[in-house]
N, C-alpha and C positions, 0 to 999 in steps of 0.2 A: 277332776280334770275335764276340760272341754275338748271334745273331738269333733272336727269338721268332717261331716259325711258327704257334703256336696257343696260345690262353689261354682260360680260362673267362670267362663273363660276370662282371661286377663283383659281382653277387649270384647265387649258385648254390645249388641244393638239394643238401644234403650227401649224400644217399643215392643220387644219380645220379653216374655217372662224369663227372669234370671234368678233362680232360687239359691239361697244359702240354707243349708240344713246342718244341724249340729245336735250333739247330745252331751250329757254329763254322766259321770259314774256315781254321783251323789244321790242317795235315796230320798233325802229331805229337800229336794229342789222344789221351790215354789214358783219361780219365774226366772226369766233372763232379761237383763238390762242391755239394750242395744243402743249403741251410738254409731251413727254414720258421719264420717268426718271428711271435709274437703281437704284433700292431700296438699293442695297448693298453698293453703293459708292456715290450716289447722282449725278452721271454723267448723262449728257443729251444724250439720245439715239436718239431722233428725235424731230424736231420742225417743225410744219406745220401750214398753214392757211387753215381752213375749211370753206366753204361757204354754206349758205342755198341754197336749190334747189327750183325750181318753185313749186314742189309738197309738199315741206316741208319748208316753208318760215320762220319758227320761230326756226329752229334747223338744226342739221347736224348729221353725223355719220362717223365712220371710222372702218376699220378692223385691229385689233391689230396684227393679225397673219402676215400680210404683212410687218409690221414694225419689229417684233421680230424674224422673220424666220432666219435671218443671224447672230443672236447673240447666237445661240445654235449649239452645235456639238455633235457627238457621243463620247462615252467614254467606254473603255474596258480595263480590267486589268486581265491578265491570270496567275498571280503569285499564285502558289498552296499553299504557306505558308500564304497567306492573305485570310482568309475565308470571311472577310467583308471589303469592300472598299467603303468609301463615295465618292460621285460624285458631281461635281459642275458645269460642263459645259453643262449638258443636261437639266438643270432647271434654269430658271431666274425669279427673282422677279422684278416687275415693278410697278410704279405708274403713274397716268396721272394727268395732270393739264390743265384745260380748262378755258380760260378767254374770256369774251365777248369783241368784238371790235365794238364799237358804233360810229355812225356818228352823231356828235353834232356840229351844225352850221358850217358845211363844214370841220370839223376836225375829225380825228379818235382818239378816246380816249378809254382807258381800262375801262370796266365795272366790273361786278361781276366775281368772280373766284371760281372754285370748284376743289378739289383734293381728292384723296384717300390715302394720305400719311400715315394715321394711319391704313389703311386696305389694304395692297398691294395685287396685284394679281400675279399669277404665270403662266408661260407657260412651258411645257416640250416637248421634241422632240418626237412627236408621231403623228399618223394620223389614225383617225377612219373612217370607211366607212360612206357614207352619211346617210344611214338608221340608223346605230348604233348611229351616232352623233346626229341625230334628237331627240333621247331619252336619250342622254348622262347624266349620273349622276356621279359626281366626286368620290362619295363614293365607286364606283365599283373598282377603282384603288388606292384610297388614304386610307391608314391605318387610321381607325377611332375607337372611343370608343364603338360604338353602334352595329356594324355588322362585317361581314366577307368581306374582300377585296380580290382582285385578284393580283397575281404577274403579272408583265408586260410581259406576254407571251401568245401566242395562241396555244402553243404546246399541243397535246393531253395528257391527263393524262395517267398513266400507261406506261410511255415511257421506252423503253429498254435501259439499259446502260451496259457497260463493264468496266473493269479496265483501259481501255485506252480512254474512252469517255471524252468529254469536256462538262461540264454542268454549265451554269450560270443562276441565277435568279436575276431579278431587282425588286425593289419596291419603291413606293412613300410614304412619311409620313410627317406629319406636327407637330410632337412633342405633339400631343393630346393624345397619349398613352404612358405614362411614363414607363420606365424600359422595353422597348421592347426587346425581345430576339428571336433568331433563334433556333428552336428545330429540331434535326435530330434523327430519331428512326429507328433502323434496326430490321428486322424480319426474322425468319426462314420460311421454306416452309409451315409449318402448322399454320402460323400466330402467333407464340409465339414471344413476344418481346425479343430481344437479348440485346440491349443496347440503352440508350438515352444520347445524347450529347446536351448541352444547352450553348449558348454563347450570352452575352449581346451585343446589338448594341450600339456602341459608338457615341458620338457627335450628338445626336438626335436634339439638339437645334441649330446646326450649318449647317446641311446638310439635304436636302429634298429627295435625291435619293441615293440608296445604291445598290451595287452589291454583291451577294453571289456566291462563287465558291463552288458548291455542287457536283462536279463529284466524283466518288469513289476514284480516285487517289488523289484528293485534300483533301478529308476527311481523307484518310489514312495519308497524309502528315501532316495535321494540328492536328488531334485528335489521330493519330496512330490507327485509326479505322480499324479493320480487317473485311474483307468481305468473309472469308472462308466458313461460313455457312449461309450467307445472301441470301435470295431469293428476298426480296424487301426492300426498305427503303422509309421513308416519310420525307418531309420537310415542315414546316410551321412556322409562327411567332406567338408568344404568349406574353401576358402582364406579369406584375409582379406576378400575381396570377395564371399564366399558363393557362389563358383562351385564346383559339385560336383567332387570329385576321385576319388570311388569310385562304382561302380555302387550303386544304392540297394537296400538290403535291406528287404523288406516282411514284417511279422509280423501275421498275423491274431490277434485276441484274443477269447477267450471266458472269461467269469467262471466260476470253479468254486466250488460252494457246497453240495455234497451228499455222496454216500456212496462215491464211487469212490476206491480207494487208488492213489496214484501212487508211482512210484520214478523219480527223475531219475538217469539214467546219463550220465556225461560221459566222453569218450574223446579221446585225441590223434588228430587227423586227419592225413592224409598231407601236408598243406600246412604243418604246424607249429602250427596252432591247436588249439582244443578245441571239439568239437561236443557236442550233447546231445540226448537224446530222453526223453520221459516215458513209461515203460512202466507197465503197470497189473497189478493182481491178483497181488501177490507171494505165492508159496507157499514157505515156509521148511522146511528140513530141517537138523537139528543132528546131526552125527556126532561121536561121542565116542571118543577113543583112550585106553585105560587100560593102566597098568603094574601087573601083579598079582604078588604074592608068595605062593607056596605056603607053608603053615604046618602044623606038626604039631598035630592037633586035641587031643592029650593034653597038658595043662598042669597045673602044680602048683596045687592049691587052697589054701585058707587053712590046711589041716591038713597041708600038704606031701605030699599024696597026688595021684598022677597021675590025672586024670580028663578026660573030654571035655565035662563040663558043670560050670558053676560058678554058684552062686546062681540056679539055674533058667534059665541062659542057656548054650546050647551054644557051644563055642569055634568060631570061624570057621576054615575050611580054607583060605580065600584072603583076602588083604588088599590093597586098592587103595592103592598108595603114591603114585601120580601119575595125573592125568587131564588131557586137553586137549580143548577143544571147537572144532569147525569148522562154520561156518554156510554152507550153500549155498541159493540162492534161484532159483526159476523165475519168470521175468517174461514178460508177454505184451504185444505191441503192440496198438494199435488198428488199424482198417482202414487199410491203406497205399495210397498212390498208387504207380504204377510208379516215379516219380522218387524217392520216399522209399525204396522197396525197394532200388533200386540204390545210393542214398547210404548206407544202413545197412550195406552190405557193408564199409565202412571200419571199422566197429566190430569186425568179426571179425579184421581184420589190424592193429588198433591195438596199439602197444607199451605203452600205459598207459591203464587204465580205472578210473573212480571211480564211486562211488555217493554221492549227497548225502543226509545224514541230516537229521532234522527241524530241527536247530539250524543248518544251513547248512554243517557240517563235511563234508569230503570224505574218504571211506574208499577206499583202493585195493582193487580186487577183481580176480580172475582170471576171464576169460571161458572157460568150459569147452567151449564148442562149437568144433569143429574144421572144420566144413563149413557152407556156407550156400547154399541154393538160392534165388536171387533171385526173389521173388514177382512174378508178372505177372498183372494183372487179367484180361486176355482169355483166359488159360489156366485161370482158376478160375471157371468159369461158375456153379457152384453151391456154391462154397466161399468162406469169408472170406479176404481177402487180408491175412493177418496172419502174424507170426512169433513164436516163443518163444525165449528165451535162458536159459542157466543160468550163474549167477555164483557164485563162491566167495569168501567174506570171508577176510581174513587171520586167522591163528591168534589166538584170544582176543577177536576183535571180534564181538560179538553184540548188535545193537540191541535195546532193550527194546520188546517188542511190535511191532505193525505201525507204530505211530507213531514208531518209531525211524527210519523212512525219511521220513515226512512228518508234520508236526504239524497238517496240515489235509487234508481230503478234498475231492474235486471233484465237481461236478455235470456230467454229460454227457447231452445229450438223446438219447432213444432214436430209432433209425431205424425204418423201416416194419416192420410185423409179419411180413411175408413173409421179410425178411432175418433177423429175429430168430429165426424158426422154423428157418431153415437152420442158423444158428450156435448153436442151443440147446445149453447145457451147456459151451460154450467160454468160459473166463474172458476178459472184456474184449470179447467179440463182441456186437454189438447195441447198443453204447453209444458209437458213433462220432459226433462232432459234424459231420463233413464227409464225407457218403457219397460225393460226387463232388468231392473237393477240387481236382481239376484244372480244374473248370469253375466260373467265377465269374460272378456276375450284376452287370451294370453298376450297377443300382440299389443293390446292397449295398456296393460298394467304390469307387464314383465313376468318372469317365471315365478317370482315369489308370491304373487298376488292373483294367481289365476282363479 
């Protein structure tokens, strides 16, 4: 008989080690035949032979993450008219089948078998830190009936947004909370509720992961939600009785209406969702690669005479037969809080980064920076707490003018003249809407968000 000694959580992050360990009571065990099966279509993902070790002669083990890693991919959808998008490529259900391989009178025969076909496990595209994973509990990220779960983001709460920001939220669910809904509430500066919008999540029994597009421009497109008098808005998930099922995300809102150029950068975070930040002051550089052919400058003219000039035009010595262009851009952040500086470290380790163009299309880019010194306000007494990044577009992708990134420009209030003078000459410095964003005034954001 096969006994399972250790198994992963039902929902496990695929980039973290997730071990299955088992043993048998048979003394003539030779090996174990393992089959990993795609639960959605019964297809075979992997077949392996696992052998007992000298220190564990009655059993064996394997790490499912190494098997499942290549079967998941990132997913993003930036369509503003689709508030809710179900995702299928970032989560996969699997089952395992373990069969004893026994040595009987010189022959290898199958013994007992074990499987979890009636109770499949899931992996999703994420990676937790070693310390966090050591105390990992899936209810922190999986919507459940008994407590509050988190969206798949590590972005600080009270994040600043404008009408040109890009904001996505991802979440995991297992259909244990029926009639799950997304709730968006907008508030005035004194904390008075302006409007509540609620939308049911479809296909809860078919999909495990969903994307919400909750940027102000997407909410305006989908609900015709006006932000004229909005100071902040909140997003959470609720059940059929409107009991909250997630921690509430709070977004501060400022209208943009003037001259600052924004570039929305989106990246896959380590929890499997996509985060975003609006960088400013793009500075572009185009690098051109040419294939050049050397030529003899003496050519036949119309009289069949070799000459290096024809019709008062000298013959070229080199001819460009092919050329390609590559765009790289330097971007600058606004003044960062310590929490924002720590969070942006995920951008540097992200496996997929995008830039949003003016029409809402997303272009994959490569982040060229290989190191990141996390900015800390208290260690920058006389310096702006900002960062700069360098990105490279894919070959042949060159947006037309600065408006290739954004079809609108934003207005950001200037901070005090002393800080402006300190940061003079630095793009993006001195135009920060929240000099002390970690400090909130009760009168501005109401009693619940002080």
